[in-house]
C-alpha positions in Angstrom: 0.9 -54.3 -35.6 3.8 -52.0 -34.9 5.6 -52.1 -31.5 3.8 -50.4 -28.7 4.8 -46.9 -27.7 6.6 -46.8 -24.3 5.2 -44.0 -22.1 6.7 -42.9 -18.7 4.7 -40.8 -16.3 6.8 -38.9 -13.8 6.1 -37.3 -10.5 8.0 -36.7 -7.3 6.7 -39.3 -5.0 5.2 -41.8 -7.5 2.4 -42.7 -5.1 -0.7 -41.1 -6.7 -0.9 -39.1 -10.0 1.8 -40.9 -12.0 0.5 -44.3 -10.8 -3.1 -43.3 -11.9 -1.8 -42.2 -15.3 0.1 -45.5 -15.8 -3.0 -47.6 -14.9 -5.4 -45.4 -17.0 -3.1 -45.6 -20.1 -3.1 -49.4 -19.7 -6.9 -49.3 -20.0 -7.2 -46.9 -22.9 -4.0 -47.7 -24.7 -4.4 -51.4 -24.8 -1.9 -52.8 -27.3 -0.8 -49.5 -28.7 1.0 -48.3 -25.5 3.1 -49.7 -22.7 2.8 -47.6 -19.6 5.2 -47.0 -16.8 5.5 -44.6 -13.9 8.3 -43.4 -11.6 9.3 -40.7 -9.2 12.3 -38.5 -8.6 12.0 -39.1 -4.9 9.7 -42.1 -4.6 7.7 -42.5 -1.4 8.3 -46.2 -1.4 4.5 -47.1 -1.4 1.5 -46.3 -3.4 -0.9 -44.1 -1.5 -3.8 -46.2 0.0 -6.4 -43.9 -1.5 -4.9 -44.4 -5.0 -5.3 -48.2 -4.6 -8.8 -47.8 -3.2 -9.9 -45.6 -6.1 -8.3 -47.7 -8.8 -10.0 -50.8 -7.4 -13.3 -49.1 -7.2 -12.9 -48.1 -10.9 -12.1 -51.8 -11.8 -8.5 -51.3 -12.5 -6.0 -54.1 -11.7 -3.7 -53.0 -8.9 -1.4 -56.0 -8.5 2.3 -55.2 -9.0 1.8 -51.4 -8.6 4.7 -49.9 -6.7 6.4 -46.6 -6.0 9.8 -46.6 -7.9 12.7 -44.3 -8.8 13.0 -42.8 -12.3 16.6 -44.2 -12.2 15.0 -47.6 -13.2 14.2 -46.1 -16.6 17.5 -44.3 -17.2 19.6 -47.5 -17.3 21.1 -48.7 -20.6 18.9 -51.9 -20.4 15.7 -49.9 -19.9 13.0 -49.9 -22.6 13.6 -47.0 -25.1 11.0 -44.4 -24.2 8.7 -42.7 -26.8 7.0 -40.3 -24.4 7.8 -38.9 -21.0 5.0 -36.9 -19.2 5.5 -35.0 -16.0 2.3 -34.9 -14.0 3.5 -32.7 -11.1 5.1 -29.2 -11.2 8.0 -30.2 -9.0 9.2 -33.0 -11.2 8.8 -30.8 -14.3 11.4 -28.4 -12.8 13.9 -31.1 -11.9 16.9 -32.1 -14.0 15.8 -35.4 -15.4 18.1 -38.3 -16.3 19.0 -39.1 -19.9 16.3 -41.4 -21.1 16.9 -44.2 -23.5 15.5 -43.4 -26.9 14.6 -39.9 -27.9 11.3 -39.4 -26.1 8.9 -36.6 -26.7 8.1 -34.8 -23.5 5.3 -32.7 -22.1 4.2 -31.3 -18.8 0.7 -32.4 -17.8 0.7 -31.1 -14.2 -2.2 -31.8 -11.9 -2.8 -31.1 -8.2 -1.3 -33.6 -5.7 -4.1 -35.4 -3.9 -1.6 -37.2 -1.6 -0.5 -33.8 -0.2 -4.1 -32.6 0.5 -4.8 -31.6 4.1 -8.4 -31.8 5.2 -11.2 -34.4 5.6 -10.9 -37.8 4.2 -14.1 -37.2 2.1 -12.6 -34.1 0.6 -9.3 -35.9 -0.1 -11.2 -38.8 -1.8 -13.1 -36.2 -3.9 -9.7 -34.7 -5.0 -8.3 -38.1 -5.8 -11.4 -38.7 -8.1 -11.1 -35.3 -9.7 -7.4 -35.9 -10.5 -8.2 -39.3 -11.8 -10.8 -38.1 -14.2 -8.7 -35.2 -15.4 -5.9 -37.7 -16.2 -8.4 -40.0 -17.7 -9.7 -37.2 -20.0 -6.2 -36.3 -21.1 -5.3 -39.9 -21.8 -8.4 -40.6 -23.8 -7.4 -37.6 -26.0 -3.8 -38.8 -26.2 -4.7 -42.4 -27.2 -7.0 -41.0 -29.9 -4.2 -39.1 -31.7 -3.1 -40.5 -35.1 0.5 -40.6 -33.9 1.8 -42.2 -37.1 0.4 -39.4 -39.2 1.7 -36.4 -37.1 5.1 -34.9 -37.7 7.2 -34.2 -34.5 6.3 -30.5 -34.3 2.6 -31.0 -34.7 2.7 -33.9 -32.2 4.5 -31.7 -29.7 1.9 -29.0 -30.1 -0.9 -31.5 -29.4 0.9 -33.0 -26.4 1.3 -29.5 -24.9 -2.4 -28.8 -25.6 -3.5 -32.0 -23.9 -1.5 -30.9 -20.8 -3.6 -27.8 -20.6 -6.9 -29.7 -20.9 -9.1 -29.2 -17.9 -12.4 -30.6 -16.7 -15.2 -28.0 -16.6 -15.8 -26.5 -13.1 -17.6 -29.2 -11.1 -17.5 -31.7 -13.9 -16.9 -35.2 -12.9 -18.5 -38.3 -14.5 -21.4 -39.5 -12.5 -20.9 -43.2 -13.2 -17.8 -45.2 -12.9 -16.3 -46.6 -16.1 -16.9 -50.3 -17.0 -14.0 -52.5 -17.8 
């Protein structure tokens, strides 16, 4: 077994999307990936609906916290293999220099934490964002990373970032652990 790939998901607040991606990759990536998340301007707490949804989908939530991307730019930080931005604002910011030479891609999704409207509609958006990230991460974890040259891999990462759910598509059942 080779060392796991280190993957960092970035967002501005690190309270919803990047946290979901971190947790989802832990499920699908198992021993192949080590997942982290951070924000350029962390909110300081994980959004309660993020925790609620993750628990409902049988993900462990212990230890999840909103943290700054500065934690991953220190010399003693794990060298990163991949850095994915999951929000448009973080994608446009000047990022720190990451240890390692990570491949990067933008996988922007709508921010459910910023939604204004009924709680039911917000929960629906949280679920939709979750399943969009889940779909992208299933594709990512199925890639034969060892067999792809850097240019081909970058092309695939960019394609994954454009992957969408079909209009109205959302799994009817919740995944088993």
